[in-house]
LUMMARLO-829584 format. One record per residue: x, y, z of N, C-alpha, C in turn; residue in one letter. Coordinates in steps of 0.001 Angstrom, whole numbers. Layout:
LUMMARLO-829584
@nc1:X nc2:Y nc3:Z cac1:X cac2:Y cac3:Z cc1:X cc2:Y cc3:Z type:A
...
//
This chain:
LUMMARLO-829584
@nc1:-55398 nc2:18089 nc3:17143 cac1:-55620 cac2:17238 cac3:18274 cc1:-54308 cc2:17018 cc3:19007 type:M
@nc1:-54315 nc2:17145 nc3:20324 cac1:-53100 cac2:16816 cac3:21044 cc1:-53154 cc2:15357 cc3:21488 type:D
@nc1:-52057 nc2:14886 nc3:22064 cac1:-51949 cac2:13467 cac3:22418 cc1:-53035 cc2:13039 cc3:23394 type:A
@nc1:-53409 nc2:13905 nc3:24324 cac1:-54454 cac2:13561 cac3:25284 cc1:-55797 cc2:13348 cc3:24605 type:E
@nc1:-56121 nc2:14145 nc3:23599 cac1:-57401 cac2:14014 cac3:22901 cc1:-57451 cc2:12757 cc3:22050 type:E
@nc1:-56290 nc2:12248 nc3:21636 cac1:-56226 cac2:11079 cac3:20773 cc1:-56496 cc2:9778 cc3:21520 type:D
@nc1:-56349 nc2:9791 nc3:22826 cac1:-56464 cac2:8560 cac3:23597 cc1:-57920 cc2:8167 cc3:23781 type:R
@nc1:-58179 nc2:6863 nc3:23643 cac1:-59539 cac2:6392 cac3:23909 cc1:-59881 cc2:6553 cc3:25386 type:P
@nc1:-61059 nc2:7071 nc3:25675 cac1:-61520 cac2:7209 cac3:27056 cc1:-62991 cc2:6858 cc3:27117 type:T
@nc1:-63405 nc2:6334 nc3:28239 cac1:-64822 cac2:6055 cac3:28445 cc1:-65429 cc2:5189 cc3:27363 type:G
@nc1:-64701 nc2:4196 nc3:26919 cac1:-65179 cac2:3285 cac3:25866 cc1:-65337 cc2:3977 cc3:24515 type:H
@nc1:-64675 nc2:5101 nc3:24328 cac1:-64760 cac2:5814 cac3:23057 cc1:-63416 cc2:5740 cc3:22343 type:R
@nc1:-63479 nc2:5513 nc3:21054 cac1:-62283 cac2:5484 cac3:20222 cc1:-62467 cc2:6528 cc3:19135 type:L
@nc1:-61751 nc2:7657 nc3:19232 cac1:-61968 cac2:8762 cac3:18286 cc1:-61386 cc2:8480 cc3:16898 type:P
@nc1:-62196 nc2:7888 nc3:16043 cac1:-61785 cac2:7564 cac3:14682 cc1:-62634 cc2:8342 cc3:13685 type:L
@nc1:-61987 nc2:8941 nc3:12708 cac1:-62695 cac2:9633 cac3:11642 cc1:-63493 cc2:8613 cc3:10836 type:F
@nc1:-64772 nc2:8834 nc3:10758 cac1:-65706 cac2:7930 cac3:10069 cc1:-65584 cc2:6499 cc3:10599 type:K
@nc1:-65153 nc2:6394 nc3:11870 cac1:-64974 cac2:5104 cac3:12546 cc1:-63929 cc2:4235 cc3:11847 type:R
@nc1:-62985 nc2:4901 nc3:11165 cac1:-61993 cac2:4172 cac3:10366 cc1:-60557 cc2:4617 cc3:10643 type:I
@nc1:-60302 nc2:5926 nc3:10730 cac1:-58935 cac2:6467 cac3:10707 cc1:-58673 cc2:7338 cc3:11940 type:V
@nc1:-57482 nc2:7175 nc3:12513 cac1:-57056 cac2:8046 cac3:13606 cc1:-56544 cc2:9350 cc3:13006 type:T
@nc1:-57104 nc2:10502 nc3:13393 cac1:-56639 cac2:11771 cac3:12843 cc1:-55135 cc2:11965 cc3:13038 type:P
@nc1:-54485 nc2:12388 nc3:11972 cac1:-53057 cac2:12648 cac3:12019 cc1:-52190 cc2:11437 cc3:11717 type:G
@nc1:-52802 nc2:10274 nc3:11607 cac1:-52023 cac2:9063 cac3:11319 cc1:-52338 cc2:8541 cc3:9930 type:I
@nc1:-53614 nc2:8361 nc3:9595 cac1:-53986 cac2:7944 cac3:8240 cc1:-53917 cc2:6457 cc3:8013 type:G
@nc1:-52897 nc2:5817 nc3:8491 cac1:-52766 cac2:4362 cac3:8432 cc1:-52330 cc2:3924 cc3:9810 type:N
@nc1:-52760 nc2:2875 nc3:10359 cac1:-53642 cac2:1889 cac3:9735 cc1:-55081 cc2:2361 cc3:9722 type:P
@nc1:-55857 nc2:1684 nc3:8917 cac1:-57290 cac2:1913 cac3:8868 cc1:-57967 cc2:767 cc3:9610 type:C
@nc1:-59064 nc2:1070 nc3:10266 cac1:-59812 cac2:70 cac3:11009 cc1:-61177 cc2:-114 cc3:10357 type:F
@nc1:-61668 nc2:-1312 nc3:10374 cac1:-63019 cac2:-1578 cac3:9861 cc1:-63766 cc2:-2412 cc3:10891 type:A
@nc1:-65038 nc2:-2131 nc3:11022 cac1:-65883 cac2:-2923 cac3:11892 cc1:-65889 cc2:-2520 cc3:13348 type:G
@nc1:-65341 nc2:-1349 nc3:13681 cac1:-65315 cac2:-910 cac3:15073 cc1:-66528 cc2:-53 cc3:15395 type:L
@nc1:-67682 nc2:-613 nc3:15145 cac1:-68939 cac2:57 cac3:15471 cc1:-70005 cc2:-1017 cc3:15620 type:A
@nc1:-71087 nc2:-637 nc3:16243 cac1:-72204 cac2:-1558 cac3:16418 cc1:-73354 cc2:-1054 cc3:15561 type:Q
@nc1:-73691 nc2:-1847 nc3:14555 cac1:-74744 cac2:-1442 cac3:13622 cc1:-75542 cc2:-2654 cc3:13179 type:A
@nc1:-76782 nc2:-2418 nc3:12824 cac1:-77590 cac2:-3469 cac3:12201 cc1:-77615 cc2:-3143 cc3:10727 type:S
@nc1:-77521 nc2:-4039 nc3:9819 cac1:-77824 cac2:-5445 cac3:9972 cc1:-76687 cc2:-6267 cc3:10557 type:P
@nc1:-75477 nc2:-6186 nc3:10050 cac1:-74370 cac2:-6978 cac3:10592 cc1:-73064 cc2:-6216 cc3:10463 type:T
@nc1:-72063 nc2:-6712 nc3:11165 cac1:-70733 cac2:-6117 cac3:11101 cc1:-70133 cc2:-6292 cc3:9703 type:I
@nc1:-70501 nc2:-7355 nc3:9020 cac1:-69980 cac2:-7599 cac3:7668 cc1:-70427 cc2:-6487 cc3:6722 type:V
@nc1:-71690 nc2:-6097 nc3:6807 cac1:-72186 cac2:-5009 cac3:5960 cc1:-71459 cc2:-3705 cc3:6269 type:N
@nc1:-71241 nc2:-3435 nc3:7553 cac1:-70531 cac2:-2229 cac3:7959 cc1:-69104 cc2:-2235 cc3:7412 type:L
@nc1:-68383 nc2:-3326 nc3:7612 cac1:-67001 cac2:-3416 cac3:7142 cc1:-66923 cc2:-3314 cc3:5620 type:A
@nc1:-67900 nc2:-3879 nc3:4935 cac1:-67914 cac2:-3772 cac3:3472 cc1:-68018 cc2:-2315 cc3:3035 type:E
@nc1:-68906 nc2:-1572 nc3:3658 cac1:-69051 cac2:-155 cac3:3308 cc1:-67786 cc2:621 cc3:3653 type:Q
@nc1:-67194 nc2:339 nc3:4805 cac1:-65964 cac2:1025 cac3:5198 cc1:-64812 cc2:685 cc3:4265 type:Q
@nc1:-64804 nc2:-524 nc3:3735 cac1:-63721 cac2:-929 cac3:2838 cc1:-63683 cc2:-84 cc3:1570 type:S
@nc1:-64807 nc2:506 nc3:1199 cac1:-64840 cac2:1361 cac3:9 cc1:-63972 cc2:2602 cc3:212 type:K
@nc1:-64042 nc2:3204 nc3:1393 cac1:-63185 cac2:4352 cac3:1686 cc1:-61739 cc2:3894 cc3:1840 type:L
@nc1:-61525 nc2:2797 nc3:2559 cac1:-60165 cac2:2304 cac3:2795 cc1:-59461 cc2:1999 cc3:1476 type:I
@nc1:-60117 nc2:1293 nc3:580 cac1:-59505 cac2:932 cac3:-708 cc1:-59132 cc2:2174 cc3:-1505 type:A
@nc1:-60022 nc2:3154 nc3:-1541 cac1:-59723 cac2:4381 cac3:-2282 cc1:-58570 cc2:5153 cc3:-1638 type:R
@nc1:-58538 nc2:5136 nc3:-316 cac1:-57444 cac2:5813 cac3:401 cc1:-56105 cc2:5144 cc3:80 type:H
@nc1:-56076 nc2:3837 nc3:108 cac1:-54830 cac2:3107 cac3:-137 cc1:-54336 cc2:3229 cc3:-1576 type:L
@nc1:-55258 nc2:3429 nc3:-2515 cac1:-54861 cac2:3559 cac3:-3920 cc1:-54625 cc2:5008 cc3:-4339 type:T
@nc1:-54845 nc2:5944 nc3:-3429 cac1:-54638 cac2:7354 cac3:-3741 cc1:-55828 cc2:8038 cc3:-4380 type:G
@nc1:-56934 nc2:7346 nc3:-4516 cac1:-58145 cac2:7936 cac3:-5096 cc1:-58918 cc2:8770 cc3:-4090 type:E
@nc1:-58562 nc2:8668 nc3:-2821 cac1:-59252 cac2:9372 cac3:-1738 cc1:-58205 cc2:10046 cc3:-871 type:Y
@nc1:-58428 nc2:11315 nc3:-568 cac1:-57529 cac2:12084 cac3:294 cc1:-58277 cc2:12428 cc3:1580 type:E
@nc1:-57671 nc2:12144 nc3:2713 cac1:-58269 cac2:12478 cac3:4001 cc1:-58332 cc2:13991 cc3:4178 type:L
@nc1:-59297 nc2:14473 nc3:4940 cac1:-59295 cac2:15901 cac3:5286 cc1:-58176 cc2:16182 cc3:6291 type:P
@nc1:-57947 nc2:17458 nc3:6583 cac1:-56909 cac2:17771 cac3:7562 cc1:-57363 cc2:17347 cc3:8962 type:D
@nc1:-56416 nc2:17324 nc3:9886 cac1:-56659 cac2:16815 cac3:11233 cc1:-57769 cc2:17591 cc3:11944 type:V
@nc1:-57780 nc2:18902 nc3:11811 cac1:-58809 cac2:19708 cac3:12471 cc1:-60201 cc2:19361 cc3:11946 type:A
@nc1:-60321 nc2:19183 nc3:10642 cac1:-61613 cac2:18816 cac3:10065 cc1:-62034 cc2:17416 cc3:10517 type:E
@nc1:-61076 nc2:16501 nc3:10588 cac1:-61399 cac2:15154 cac3:11060 cc1:-61901 cc2:15194 cc3:12506 type:M
@nc1:-61232 nc2:15968 nc3:13369 cac1:-61638 cac2:16074 cac3:14770 cc1:-63043 cc2:16663 cc3:14889 type:A
@nc1:-63327 nc2:17687 nc3:14105 cac1:-64666 cac2:18293 cac3:14124 cc1:-65713 cc2:17305 cc3:13627 type:A
@nc1:-65378 nc2:16539 nc3:12614 cac1:-66312 cac2:15544 cac3:12074 cc1:-66575 cc2:14446 cc3:13093 type:T
@nc1:-65545 nc2:14002 nc3:13802 cac1:-65725 cac2:12986 cac3:14833 cc1:-66727 cc2:13480 cc3:15874 type:I
@nc1:-66554 nc2:14708 nc3:16337 cac1:-67469 cac2:15273 cac3:17348 cc1:-68897 cc2:15359 cc3:16813 type:A
@nc1:-69058 nc2:15829 nc3:15577 cac1:-70407 cac2:15921 cac3:14981 cc1:-71031 cc2:14539 cc3:14816 type:R
@nc1:-70232 nc2:13600 nc3:14312 cac1:-70744 cac2:12249 cac3:14085 cc1:-71167 cc2:11584 cc3:15391 type:D
@nc1:-70361 nc2:11746 nc3:16437 cac1:-70729 cac2:11143 cac3:17719 cc1:-72033 cc2:11735 cc3:18233 type:E
@nc1:-72175 nc2:13039 nc3:18159 cac1:-73412 cac2:13671 cac3:18620 cc1:-74612 cc2:13186 cc3:17812 type:A
@nc1:-74417 nc2:13070 nc3:16513 cac1:-75499 cac2:12660 cac3:15621 cc1:-75885 cc2:11196 cc3:15844 type:K
@nc1:-74903 nc2:10328 nc3:15894 cac1:-75186 cac2:8901 cac3:15983 cc1:-75530 cc2:8441 cc3:17392 type:H
@nc1:-74908 nc2:9032 nc3:18401 cac1:-75136 cac2:8570 cac3:19761 cc1:-76282 cc2:9288 cc3:20461 type:L
@nc1:-76742 nc2:10385 nc3:19896 cac1:-77789 cac2:11168 cac3:20528 cc1:-79093 cc2:10421 cc3:20746 type:G
@nc1:-79351 nc2:9411 nc3:19953 cac1:-80618 cac2:8679 cac3:20081 cc1:-80544 cc2:7535 cc3:21096 type:Q
@nc1:-79363 nc2:7290 nc3:21663 cac1:-79182 cac2:6212 cac3:22632 cc1:-78917 cc2:6802 cc3:24005 type:Y
@nc1:-79262 nc2:6055 nc3:25053 cac1:-78941 cac2:6563 cac3:26375 cc1:-77453 cc2:6395 cc3:26619 type:Y
@nc1:-76918 nc2:7214 nc3:27496 cac1:-75483 cac2:7252 cac3:27742 cc1:-75060 cc2:6054 cc3:28588 type:S
@nc1:-74424 nc2:5106 nc3:27935 cac1:-73911 cac2:3914 cac3:28605 cc1:-72722 cc2:3399 cc3:27799 type:A
@nc1:-71770 nc2:2743 nc3:28458 cac1:-70588 cac2:2255 cac3:27741 cc1:-70915 cc2:1395 cc3:26524 type:P
@nc1:-71972 nc2:616 nc3:26581 cac1:-72277 cac2:-264 cac3:25445 cc1:-72750 cc2:508 cc3:24218 type:R
@nc1:-73163 nc2:1755 nc3:24396 cac1:-73667 cac2:2533 cac3:23265 cc1:-72644 cc2:3504 cc3:22685 type:H
@nc1:-71410 nc2:3449 nc3:23112 cac1:-70405 cac2:4406 cac3:22627 cc1:-69969 cc2:4129 cc3:21198 type:T
@nc1:-70283 nc2:2951 nc3:20662 cac1:-69910 cac2:2634 cac3:19285 cc1:-71132 cc2:2362 cc3:18417 type:I
@nc1:-72303 nc2:2667 nc3:18937 cac1:-73559 cac2:2439 cac3:18208 cc1:-73686 cc2:3461 cc3:17086 type:Q
@nc1:-74296 nc2:3055 nc3:15994 cac1:-74617 cac2:4011 cac3:14940 cc1:-75804 cc2:3531 cc3:14128 type:L
@nc1:-76423 nc2:4487 nc3:13474 cac1:-77522 cac2:4198 cac3:12559 cc1:-76891 cc2:3843 cc3:11220 type:D
@nc1:-77002 nc2:2576 nc3:10819 cac1:-76300 cac2:2078 cac3:9637 cc1:-76644 cc2:2854 cc3:8373 type:F
@nc1:-77918 nc2:3043 nc3:8100 cac1:-78324 cac2:3717 cac3:6861 cc1:-77779 cc2:5144 cc3:6807 type:A
@nc1:-77889 nc2:5871 nc3:7899 cac1:-77370 cac2:7244 cac3:7949 cc1:-75852 cc2:7240 cc3:7787 type:R
@nc1:-75186 nc2:6327 nc3:8463 cac1:-73729 cac2:6232 cac3:8380 cc1:-73277 cc2:5979 cc3:6941 type:Y
@nc1:-73942 nc2:5054 nc3:6261 cac1:-73549 cac2:4724 cac3:4886 cc1:-73744 cc2:5921 cc3:3969 type:V
@nc1:-74845 nc2:6644 nc3:4106 cac1:-75058 cac2:7850 cac3:3288 cc1:-73936 cc2:8856 cc3:3532 type:R
@nc1:-73599 nc2:9086 nc3:4798 cac1:-72540 cac2:10036 cac3:5135 cc1:-71179 cc2:9550 cc3:4633 type:E
@nc1:-70947 nc2:8250 nc3:4731 cac1:-69687 cac2:7684 cac3:4269 cc1:-69527 cc2:7868 cc3:2768 type:L
@nc1:-70579 nc2:7651 nc3:2018 cac1:-70517 cac2:7831 cac3:557 cc1:-70278 cc2:9298 cc3:200 type:H
@nc1:-70892 nc2:10219 nc3:948 cac1:-70634 cac2:11652 cac3:714 cc1:-69164 cc2:11979 cc3:1013 type:R
@nc1:-68634 nc2:11393 nc3:2074 cac1:-67235 cac2:11634 cac3:2429 cc1:-66291 cc2:11043 cc3:1386 type:E
@nc1:-66609 nc2:9883 nc3:869 cac1:-65771 cac2:9287 cac3:-182 cc1:-65714 cc2:10217 cc3:-1389 type:I
@nc1:-66842 nc2:10780 nc3:-1776 cac1:-66865 cac2:11718 cac3:-2904 cc1:-66059 cc2:12976 cc3:-2590 type:E
@nc1:-66198 nc2:13506 nc3:-1364 cac1:-65423 cac2:14688 cac3:-983 cc1:-63930 cc2:14375 cc3:-994 type:A
@nc1:-63549 nc2:13200 nc3:-527 cac1:-62147 cac2:12799 cac3:-534 cc1:-61611 cc2:12574 cc3:-1941 type:G
@nc1:-62478 nc2:12108 nc3:-2842 cac1:-62076 cac2:11955 cac3:-4253 cc1:-61755 cc2:13321 cc3:-4836 type:R
@nc1:-62568 nc2:14320 nc3:-4511 cac1:-62319 cac2:15672 cac3:-5006 cc1:-61042 cc2:16257 cc3:-4405 type:K
@nc1:-60797 nc2:15989 nc3:-3107 cac1:-59547 cac2:16459 cac3:-2487 cc1:-58341 cc2:15822 cc3:-3162 type:R
@nc1:-58446 nc2:14532 nc3:-3452 cac1:-57337 cac2:13819 cac3:-4117 cc1:-57081 cc2:14381 cc3:-5509 type:A
@nc1:-58138 nc2:14678 nc3:-6241 cac1:-57991 cac2:15233 cac3:-7597 cc1:-57349 cc2:16612 cc3:-7548 type:A
@nc1:-57655 nc2:17388 nc3:-6512 cac1:-57091 cac2:18734 cac3:-6387 cc1:-55601 cc2:18692 cc3:-6065 type:A
@nc1:-55164 nc2:17632 nc3:-5401 cac1:-53755 cac2:17490 cac3:-5024 cc1:-52906 cc2:17106 cc3:-6218 type:V
@nc1:-53492 nc2:16362 nc3:-7140 cac1:-52727 cac2:15861 cac3:-8302 cc1:-52313 cc2:16949 cc3:-9230 type:R
//
């Protein structure tokens, strides 16, 4: 990703799994999405990846993979909503949590391979 691609535009913030800026890794963000049931549930689920990342139990994918995942995730999550600024951070909570748990497991395997 170049610097221009990293910048938020059109009410979009390109974060891997809505948590991490590709190529930076820290800081991590939680709760920057609109989901039902509540933001607390979303942040709790995101904290599982953040905690593992901070303790070294989770390894982020490379920048190119993160960028590709961001594009896929946006298409998947935003495709069911009409195109409007208020829907740029919308997501299907249940689908997001399933994907997040799969990513946590993949990151655990990446971390184990690095050790």
